[in-house]
N, C-alpha and C positions, 0 to 999 in steps of 0.2 A: 451161503456166504462162507467162503473158505478163509483160513488164517494163513497169513505169508510172512514168513521171515527172509528179510534180505541180509546178505553177511558181506561187508567189506573186509577183504583180507589185509593184513598188515603189510606193507611194501617195505619194511625195513630190510628185508633180504636183498632188495633189489639195490639200495642205496648203501649198503654196509660197507663196501670198499670204494665209495665215491671220493674224489678228490676234495670235493667242497660240500661235504656232509652238512655242514652248519647253514647251506644254502637250499637245502631240501624242503619244499613247502609242505604244509599239513592243512589240507582241507577237507570238509566234508565232502563225500562222493556225489558229484553232480550226477553220475550215471544212475547210481542207485535212487537218488531224490527224484530223478525223471521217471524211471520205472516204476518207482513207487506211486507217483501221481498218477500214472495211467492205471494201475491195478486198483488203486482207490476208487476211481470213477467208475469201476465195476462193482462198487460197494463190497469190497473184500477188506478185511481188517488186515493192516499191514504194519510191521515193525523193521526197524534197521538195527544191526548190531556191527559195531566198527571194531576190529580187531586192532587198528592202527592207534587207537586212543588208549592202550595200554602198554607200559613200560616192559612189562613180562608176560610172556605167552601163557605162563602158567595160572597167573590171574584172569587172564582173558579167557582161557578154556573154562574155569571155574564158574565166571559170570556167565559164559555161553551155555554151560550146561543148565544152570539155573534158570535161564531164560526159557531154553526148551522145556523145561519142568513146568514153569508158571505159564507160558504162553499157549504150549502145546500145538505148535503149527502143523498144517496140514501140507504146506510146501515149504522148501527152503531153497532160496535163490543163492548163487554164488557168481559174480562176474570176476574172470581172471585174465592177466596177459600171460604170456607163454612162462616168464620167469618164475610165477606164483604156482605153475600147474601142480606141483607136488604138494604145495601148501593147500591149494583146493581139495586134493585127495584127502589129505589129512584132516581138514575140517569135515568132509563129505562122510569120512568114516565115522566121526565123532557122531554125526547125525544119524547115521543108520545103525550104529551101535545103540544109540538112545532109543531109536523106534524104526525099524526097519520099514514101517509103512509109511514113512513121510517120503513125499515125492521131492527129488533133489533135482534141481533146475540150473544149467550151467550156460553161461554166455560170455561174450567178449571175443576180443582178436585171436586168441588161440582156439576157443571152440569153434569159431566161423572157419578158420583155416583148416581144422581137423575134427570134424564133428564125429565122424564115425570111430576114429582112434580115441577121441576124448571119452565116448560113452564105454569103449571096450576096455580102457584102461584106467577106469575110475569107478566110484560108486554112482555117478551121475545117472539119472533115469531119462533125463530129457535135455537136449541142447538146443539153444536157440540160436540161429546162425544170421549173420548180417544186421541190421536194424530190428532191434527187438522190442521196440516201446510198447507196440499193441498186441505184437505176437506173444510175448510173456503173459499179458493179460489174457489172451484168448486160450493160452493152454491151460491156464488155472481152472480146474473142473469141467474142462471140456470132455465130453462123451466119445469124441473120436478124434484122436490126435492127427489121424491121417489126412484129415480135410484142413488141417492147418498149414499154410504156405511157410517155408524157412525154418522148419525144426527136424530134429533127427531124435529118435527114441528106442528104448529097447523094448521088445516084444517077443515073447516066448524063446528067449535065448538068442536072438538075433538083434540087428541093428536096423532100423528103417530110417531112411533119408527122405524127406520131402523137399524137393527143390523149391526155391522161391519164385513164385510167378510174378507178384507185383514186386519189383525190386526194391523201390525206396518209397519213402514218404514225401509227396511232393510239396504240401503245404504246412511248414513248421508251425504256422500261426495255430493249428489245431492242437497241438500238444498242451496237455494242461499245465500250469505252473509246477515246477517240482516241489516235493514234499518237504520242504526244509523245516518244518516243525517236529519231524520225526529225529532230529539232530539235537544233541545238546551242546550248542555252539560254544560254551564255556570250556570245552575239551580239547579245542583246536587252537594250536598256537604255531603260527607262521614266524620263521626267523625273522628279526628286525630288518635284516639286509634285503628281503624280499616282499617287504610291505610298507605302507605307511600307517595304516591304523589296522586294528583285529577287533573281531574276527573279519575274516577274509572268506569270500564265497565265490566260486567258479559259475561262469554264465556261458553257453554255447548260443550264438546268433546265427550260426549257419552251419551245414554239413556238405560233405563232400569236397575232394579237392581236384582242381582241373588238371592238375600235372602229375607226372610220372616218375618221380625221384625212385631209384631202384632199391633203396633202402626203406622204403615207406611202405606200410601195411595198409590196403584200401579194401580189406574184406568186409569192414562194417559199414561204412558210408559211402564207399565207392569214388567216383570220379564226377558223379552228377552232382555238380554245385547247385545248393538250395540255400535260401536265407530266410530269417523271420523278417517280417517287415519292421520299419524303424519303430512305428507305434508300439508294436508287441515287444520289441527289445526294450525299450525304455519303460513298458508297462512292467515287464519282469524285473528289470532293474529296481524299479521303485518297491516292487513287492519284495525283493531281497533286503531293501534297507528297513522295510516294515518288520521283517522277520528278526532283523537283529545284527544282520552285517553291517559292517562300516567301511569295507573296502570291496571292489569287485574286480575280479581278474578274468579276462576274457581267454577261455580255453579252446581255441581253435586256430588254425593257419590261416583261414581266407577271410578274416574280418574286414579287411581293407579293400577286397577284391572289387567290391561294387562302391566307387568313390560317393555316388549320390545318397545311397543309403547311409554312409558313415556321416556325411554332413548332416542329414536330416536327424539321424540319432544325436549328434552333438547339439544341434540347435533344440531338439526337444528337451534334452537335459538341462539346458540354459533357461528354456521357457517355463519348466516346471519348477526351477528354483532348486534342483537337486545338487547337494554339494557332497562329493563322495570322491575318494582316490580311485583310480583305476588303471590297470595296465594290460598290455597284450602277452599275456605270461607264456604262451606256448610257442610264441615266435611268428612274425608275419613275414611275407614275401618283401624283398628289397624292390621289387619290379612294381609294387602294388601301391606306393605311397607317393605323395606329392607334396610340396611344401605348405599350400593353402589347407590341405587336409590336416596334415601334423599339426599346424598352428589351431585348428579348429578342435582337435582331440585336446590340445593342451588347454585350450580355453574352458573346455567342458569336464576338465579334471584329471584327464590322462596325465600320469606323471613320468611314466616308463614306456619304451618300446622295446621289443624283444625280437631280433631278427635272426633267422637261420641262415648264415652265411656259409657254412659247412666248410668250403675250402679257400685259400687264397691261390689256388690254380686254376685258371679258366680252362685248362685242359681237362683236370679232374671234375670240374662243374659240368663240362659237356659228356663226359664218360658216365657220370651219374644221373644225368638226364635231368639235372636240376632247372635248367632253363632259364639260369640268371649268369650275371659275371661279375666279376671284381669292381669293374666300373660302376656299373649301376649301383652295387653294393656301398661303395664309397659315398656316392652322390646321396643315397638315402640316409646315411649317418650324418652326412654334412646338414641336410635338410632338418633331421631330427634335433640336432644340436642348436641350430638356428632358431627351431621352434621353442627351444628351452626344455627339450626332454632328456632324460636320462635313456642310456642304451646299454642293452645287454645282449651279446653275441653268442649264439650258438656255432660251435666249430665240431668238425669230425675228421678223423684221420683213418687210414685204413680203407679207403673206398677204392673202388675200381680204377686201375691205372694208376695208382699212388706209387710214388718212389720217395726216396730219401729227400730228393731236391723239392718235390712239390710239398711234402709235409714242412720242410724249412721254409717254404714260401707261405705256407699257412700261418705258421708262427710270426714269420715277419709282417705278412698282411694284418693279422690281429693288433700287432703292436703299432702299426702304422694308423690304425683307426683311432678315432677320438670317441672310444666306448668306455663305459664306467665299469662294466663287469664282463667277464668271458667264461664260457663253460666249455670244455672239451669232452668228447667221446670218441671211443673207437668203435668203427661201424660194426655192428652185429647183425649177421643175416637172419632177421627175424622171420618166421614161417609166414607165409603168404605174400612175401615181398619178392620181386623180381630176382633180386641179388640170391635169395634163399634157392630159387629153383635153379637158377644158374650154377651155383656152386655145388648144389647136388647132382646136377647133370655132368658137372666136370669131376665129381668124386673129391671135391674139396672140403665137404663137411665130415668131420669124424664121426664114426659109428659109435652106436650105443651111448651117446651123448646124454648128460642129464639136462632136462629142460631148464633147470635153474641156472646152468650157466648161460642162456640166452639174456644176458644181463646187460643194462645200459651202462653201467659205471665201472665194470670191472673187465681187465682185458680179457677178450673171449679166445684165449690161446688154446684153451681145451675143446673149443668148439669147431674150429676149421682152420684150414691151412690157407694162407693168403697166397694169391697167385705169382706174386713176385716181390714179397718182402718177408723177412723172418721175423719172428715174434719179438726177439730182443729188440732188434731196430725199431719197431713199431712203439714198443714200451717204452724205448729210450725217448722218442719224440714227444709221446704223451706225457710223460714227466717234465721234459724239456720245455713243452708249452705252458705249463703252469708256473714253473720258475722264473722264465723269460718274461712271460706277460705281468705277472703280480709283483715282482721283485725289481723293476725299474725305479729308479730314484724318482723319476719325474711322476711316475704313476704313485708311487708311496705318498710323495707329498700332497698329489691331487687327493688321494683319498683321505689324508689327514684332514685337509681342509674341508673337505666334504662332511667327514665325520663329525667334525666340531660344529658344522652349519646345520647340519640333519640331526644332532643327537645320537649318532650312530657310533661313536668313536669306541666306546667300551666294547660294544658288540663286534666292531671291526677287529679288535685286537684279541678278543676270545675266538674270534674265526680263524685268525691267523695262527694262533697256538694250536688250535685243534685240526687244522686242515694238514693232509698228508702231501708233504711237498716231495 
């Protein structure tokens, strides 16, 4: 049996310049809970350390070092997106300075996009590429790493990359339940605007996306859509409630893809008498819903749906390969409101084919929809996405860029040159979106009424004061 310590990096740097920092969710890591469940099935001893639960990095580092001393792990695993690459290097260096004999394993979207580079430019010993649920468990204590599909590792000063032969896990019902007991749920506080009850936990009920949006990274789960059965999904929801969660948020884009399954999930929640609020937090597709489905979701406890609208320009939606249009988006919102659901919309500017006119169309479109909240981002060509490869080929990516600039909420002017827009113009419309959407008299009056009704008025006022307009 080996001792394994999994590390959740703080994503404070990712959100530090977000326009609506008050709406940043704070959950225990579903990724690490899932990986820990698989590792524990192999009879290894597992602990999780979450940097995001500390307000100051100095305090986190102190407690992390103490845990290294007390637990004395054989393996330390870190999952990281591109913006947190340098933070992974920093934490990995702490591990190696403490005990160079600890095997350091990395995973996540960045590691999957650049396994060889990740190993060469960091203290990592092993990188897991793609879906790593069982691969990580196999790598721990393995006698011969070269026999494991989907990993890369350092050997005698070189990097060995083993291609993945079996690409994806077909039967998601085989996954053990996430190891939620490894988290202290009292340390997680999601802003009131983003939940009904606390603590909040995430669940994944499917993997893979059938679509090919140019800004989306498919390195982990690919385009091979797979889903947990309705029974397994509700079993897992019930397990989460038993673990202490009071609200569940669905962390995937494709939850509503299979309508029959959604209807079965909603029916089972009702049959079992499970009463808890839930929402589709990471955004579902506007072309995957129907009025009867949305009514069933509402009846089963869903209170808010999130949609990835992205643009108010059908032309830009086509150039981004989104596969939807504004008419379908408007219909989805109308159905959602008819079903009695709140709606949050995700929007993006700086997309391929974007112009000043299309950015204004997005602002006008957002204002025309009957939605309760809106979030805007500027497109960032994340590694592993089609737009990253396209911009790299065209020489639009700036050289020697820091990975931390691949941010979700900071204008990525240091990262790339937009094909047909200057950064001053893009940033002008980014700020304009928030001002025009949130400072409409009609919208403010609606939020006032909703705040009084839902008991969130004080939180709404605090949010308005702290938001960067």
